C-alpha positions in Angstrom: 32.6 150.0 111.0 32.2 147.5 113.8 28.5 145.7 114.0 27.9 145.4 117.6 25.0 143.0 119.0 23.3 144.1 122.3 21.8 141.9 124.2 19.0 144.2 126.1 17.1 142.6 128.8 14.4 144.8 131.2 16.7 146.1 134.4 19.0 148.7 134.5 22.0 147.1 135.3 21.6 145.7 131.9 21.6 149.0 130.4 25.5 148.9 131.4 26.2 147.3 127.9 24.6 150.3 126.4 26.2 152.6 128.3 29.7 151.1 127.3 29.2 151.4 123.8 28.6 154.8 124.3 31.3 155.1 125.5 33.8 153.7 124.1 32.5 153.4 120.6 31.7 156.8 118.6 28.2 157.1 115.9 31.0 156.7 113.2 32.8 154.2 115.4 29.8 151.5 115.5 26.7 150.1 113.8 24.8 149.2 116.7 21.5 145.5 117.1 19.4 145.9 119.5 17.9 142.7 120.9 15.1 142.3 123.5 14.3 138.5 123.9 11.0 137.5 126.1 12.0 133.9 127.3 8.4 133.7 128.6 6.7 131.5 125.7 8.4 128.7 124.8 9.6 128.1 120.9 6.0 125.6 120.2 3.7 129.1 121.4 0.0 130.3 119.2 1.7 133.3 116.2 -1.4 135.2 117.9 1.0 135.3 121.3 4.1 135.8 119.6 3.0 138.3 118.1 2.2 140.1 120.9 4.7 139.6 122.5 7.5 140.7 119.8 5.2 143.9 119.2 5.4 144.4 123.3 9.2 144.6 123.0 9.8 146.2 119.5 8.3 149.1 121.7 10.6 149.2 124.5 13.4 148.9 121.9 11.7 151.8 119.8 12.4 153.7 123.5 15.9 152.8 124.3 17.0 153.9 120.8 15.9 157.2 121.4 19.0 157.6 123.4 21.3 156.1 121.1 21.0 159.4 118.8 23.4 159.6 115.8 23.9 155.9 115.6 22.8 153.6 113.3 20.5 150.9 115.1 19.0 147.7 113.7 16.1 146.6 116.1 15.5 142.6 115.8 13.3 141.4 119.5 12.4 137.1 119.3 10.7 134.7 121.9 12.2 131.1 123.1 16.4 130.6 125.0 17.8 133.5 125.4 21.2 132.0 124.8 20.5 130.2 121.6 19.0 133.8 120.1 21.5 135.7 120.9 24.1 133.3 118.9 21.6 132.5 115.9 21.3 136.9 115.8 25.0 137.6 115.9 25.2 134.9 112.9 22.1 136.5 111.0 23.3 139.7 110.8 27.6 139.2 110.6 27.8 141.1 114.5 31.8 141.8 115.2 31.3 142.1 118.3 28.7 140.8 121.6 27.9 143.7 124.1 26.5 141.8 126.9 25.9 141.6 131.0 27.2 138.5 132.6 24.1 137.3 134.0 20.2 137.9 134.1 19.8 138.1 137.1 19.5 141.2 139.6 20.4 138.9 142.6 23.6 137.3 140.7 26.0 140.0 140.8 29.3 137.4 141.5 28.7 134.8 139.0 28.1 134.9 135.0 24.7 133.2 133.7 23.9 130.3 132.1 23.6 133.0 129.2 26.1 134.9 129.1 28.7 131.0 129.5 26.1 129.8 127.1 27.1 132.9 124.7 30.4 132.7 125.4 30.6 129.2 124.5 28.6 129.3 121.0 29.4 132.7 119.5 31.1 133.5 116.0 32.6 136.4 117.1 34.3 138.3 119.9 32.2 138.7 123.5 32.5 141.3 125.4 31.0 140.8 129.4 30.1 144.4 131.2 30.4 144.6 134.9 27.1 144.5 136.5 27.9 146.4 139.6 25.7 149.4 139.9 28.7 151.5 141.2 32.4 149.8 142.2 32.3 151.4 145.7 28.8 149.6 146.4 26.8 152.8 147.1 24.2 152.7 146.6 22.3 155.7 144.4 18.0 154.8 144.5 15.8 155.6 146.7 16.2 154.6 150.7 13.2 155.0 152.8 12.9 155.0 156.6 9.7 154.5 157.4 7.5 151.2 157.9 4.8 152.4 155.5 4.8 155.3 152.6 4.3 155.7 149.0 6.7 155.7 146.5 7.2 156.7 143.0 10.3 156.0 141.0 10.8 156.7 137.4 11.5 155.0 134.0 14.5 153.5 133.9 15.9 156.1 131.1 15.1 158.2 133.5 17.7 160.7 135.0 15.5 160.1 138.4 16.1 157.2 140.8 14.3 153.8 138.8 14.1 152.1 142.5 14.5 152.2 146.0 15.4 150.3 149.6 12.6 149.5 151.5 13.4 149.8 155.4 15.5 146.1 156.7 14.0 145.3 160.5 15.2 143.4 162.8 12.6 141.1 163.3 10.2 138.2 160.8 7.7 141.3 159.3 5.5 141.6 156.2 6.1 143.8 153.5 2.5 145.1 152.8 3.4 145.8 148.9 0.1 147.5 147.0 1.4 149.1 143.5 -1.1 151.9 142.0 0.7 152.9 138.4 3.2 150.7 136.5 5.0 147.7 137.3 7.7 147.1 140.1 9.6 143.5 141.4 10.2 142.8 144.6 13.9 141.9 145.3 15.0 140.4 148.5 19.2 139.3 148.9 21.3 138.3 151.5 24.6 140.0 152.4 27.6 137.6 151.0 30.9 139.1 152.7 33.5 137.5 149.9 31.7 139.7 147.1 30.9 142.9 149.6 27.4 143.2 148.3 24.0 141.4 148.4 23.4 138.9 146.3 23.1 136.0 148.1 19.1 134.5 148.3 17.4 135.0 151.8 16.6 132.2 154.1 14.9 129.1 152.5 11.2 128.9 152.2 11.4 133.8 151.2 10.4 135.2 147.8 13.4 136.2 146.0 12.3 138.4 143.3 7.9 138.8 142.4 6.6 140.8 140.0 3.6 142.7 141.0 1.0 144.6 138.5 -1.0 148.1 138.9 -4.1 147.1 140.8 -2.1 143.9 142.5 -1.5 144.0 146.4 1.1 141.4 147.5 2.0 140.5 151.4 5.8 139.2 151.2 7.0 137.3 154.3 10.4 138.6 154.9 12.6 136.5 158.0 15.0 138.5 160.4 18.5 137.8 159.6 22.3 139.5 159.0 25.2 137.8 157.6 28.6 139.8 158.8 26.2 142.4 160.7 24.5 143.2 157.6 21.2 142.4 156.8 19.3 141.8 154.5 18.3 144.1 151.1 14.6 145.1 150.0 14.8 146.5 147.0 11.7 147.5 144.2 12.7 148.4 141.0 10.7 150.1 138.3 10.5 147.3 135.3 9.4 150.0 133.1 11.7 151.8 130.5 10.0 155.3 130.3 6.8 155.6 132.6 6.7 156.1 136.3 5.6 153.6 138.8 3.9 154.0 142.1 3.2 152.1 144.6 2.5 151.8 148.8 4.1 150.1 150.9 3.6 149.0 154.7 5.6 146.9 157.4 3.9 144.9 160.0 4.6 142.2 162.4 5.0 138.4 160.8 2.2 136.5 162.8 4.0 133.7 165.1 1.8 131.3 162.6 3.3 132.8 159.7 7.4 132.1 160.3 7.4 127.7 160.0 10.7 127.0 161.3 13.2 124.9 159.2 13.6 121.1 161.2 17.1 121.3 162.4 19.7 119.1 160.8 21.8 116.9 163.2 25.2 117.7 163.9 27.4 115.0 162.8 30.3 117.1 164.1 30.1 116.4 167.8 30.1 112.6 168.6 29.0 112.2 172.5 32.3 110.7 174.4 32.2 108.5 177.3 33.0 111.5 179.5 29.8 113.4 178.8 26.9 109.8 178.7 25.7 109.3 182.5 28.0 106.4 184.6 26.1 103.9 187.2 29.2 103.0 190.3 28.7 98.6 189.6 28.7 96.9 193.0 30.9 94.9 194.6 30.9 91.4 195.2 31.0 90.1 198.6 34.3 87.4 199.0 31.8 84.8 200.8 29.4 85.4 197.5 28.5 81.3 196.1 26.5 81.6 192.4 23.4 79.9 192.3 23.0 76.7 190.2 22.0 77.6 186.6 18.7 76.5 185.9 17.6 73.5 184.2 15.0 74.6 182.4 16.5 74.3 178.9 18.3 71.1 179.5 14.7 69.4 180.9 12.9 70.0 178.0 15.6 69.8 174.9 13.7 67.5 172.5 15.1 63.5 173.1 18.3 62.3 171.4 16.9 59.5 169.4 18.1 55.9 169.8 21.3 55.3 167.2 20.2 52.6 164.8 22.6 50.4 162.5 22.0 49.5 158.6 21.2 45.5 158.2 24.9 45.2 156.7 25.9 46.6 159.8 24.6 44.6 161.9 25.0 41.5 159.7 29.3 42.2 160.7 28.6 42.8 164.3 27.0 38.8 164.6 30.3 37.5 162.1 32.4 39.6 164.5 31.0 38.4 168.1 30.5 35.0 166.6 34.5 34.8 166.0 34.9 36.6 169.4 33.7 33.6 171.1 35.6 31.1 168.5 38.9 33.2 170.0 37.7 33.0 173.5 37.0 28.1 173.2 40.1 28.3 170.9 41.6 30.0 174.2 40.7 27.6 177.1 42.0 24.2 175.2 44.8 22.7 176.0 45.6 21.8 172.0 46.1 24.6 170.7 48.8 24.7 168.4 46.1 21.9 166.7 43.4 24.2 167.0 45.6 26.0 164.4 46.8 23.3 162.8 43.7 22.4 162.3 42.8 25.6 160.5 46.2 25.8 158.9 45.2 22.7 157.0 41.9 23.3 156.0 
């Protein structure tokens, strides 16, 4: 008999792992360990808060366990990082297999989340990742509303009735007014992805992607009109409770202009201006008899006067000796007996 660890979340898609086990393993084939984790509380949380969170998780797991009649089931609750808690639970319980979905976020249908990636890389046993698609043909099976206002009742996720719904998508910026009367719901706003052919992309910046609303609370949520590949954004409301129903009112109104802040357009660096697109001026022709005016001498006239060269004393003395020698040679050339001058000079 295999011991299978099943990490469970508060989403209907998370229960796909539970359905997978019931389809592939009978009560005589597997012993199940159901694990639910509260990631909102850290490891350093006070013991009172941790005890309250664990108690709430235990109640949810007990409801889920009622659908596993005949199976031997162990319930585990914990707080902290999901990936670390899952791998630790697998080691402590001696699990032979972990079965879980790809991600913990409803808007990440096309990629493996950080938790699943961590478990795959660190688990002490095999890991089976179950497809998170609600259905293979992308056919939505929840409630669909086409009016601008109404009251919606959603059943618990373990029931056989619809636990989620689609609200109308409009072709202009609008405000979705959500007022929860009973239970708690989660608001999802996703955009269409042509590659996966599903609504698993985040919407335009500046909008709520997910928002939790509890009984007695009202929210006014801005939604900017957008579509991709001809398919409008999807507004989905999910009942977060496993067993109890949720009831809420909705109303859709046009968004005032001051509520919509358009992001500044990014410059298009791919388009470079060409000379053909620039404004040009015709250059005038110069006449043949044109005479250029004189260049102004303003700078030359006002330039500082150069300081005269002043030779050093050694240079002055050498110049004097050279001038005296030149004078002596000139006088000798005038004398009749040039040879006596030179002979006398040599004799000296």
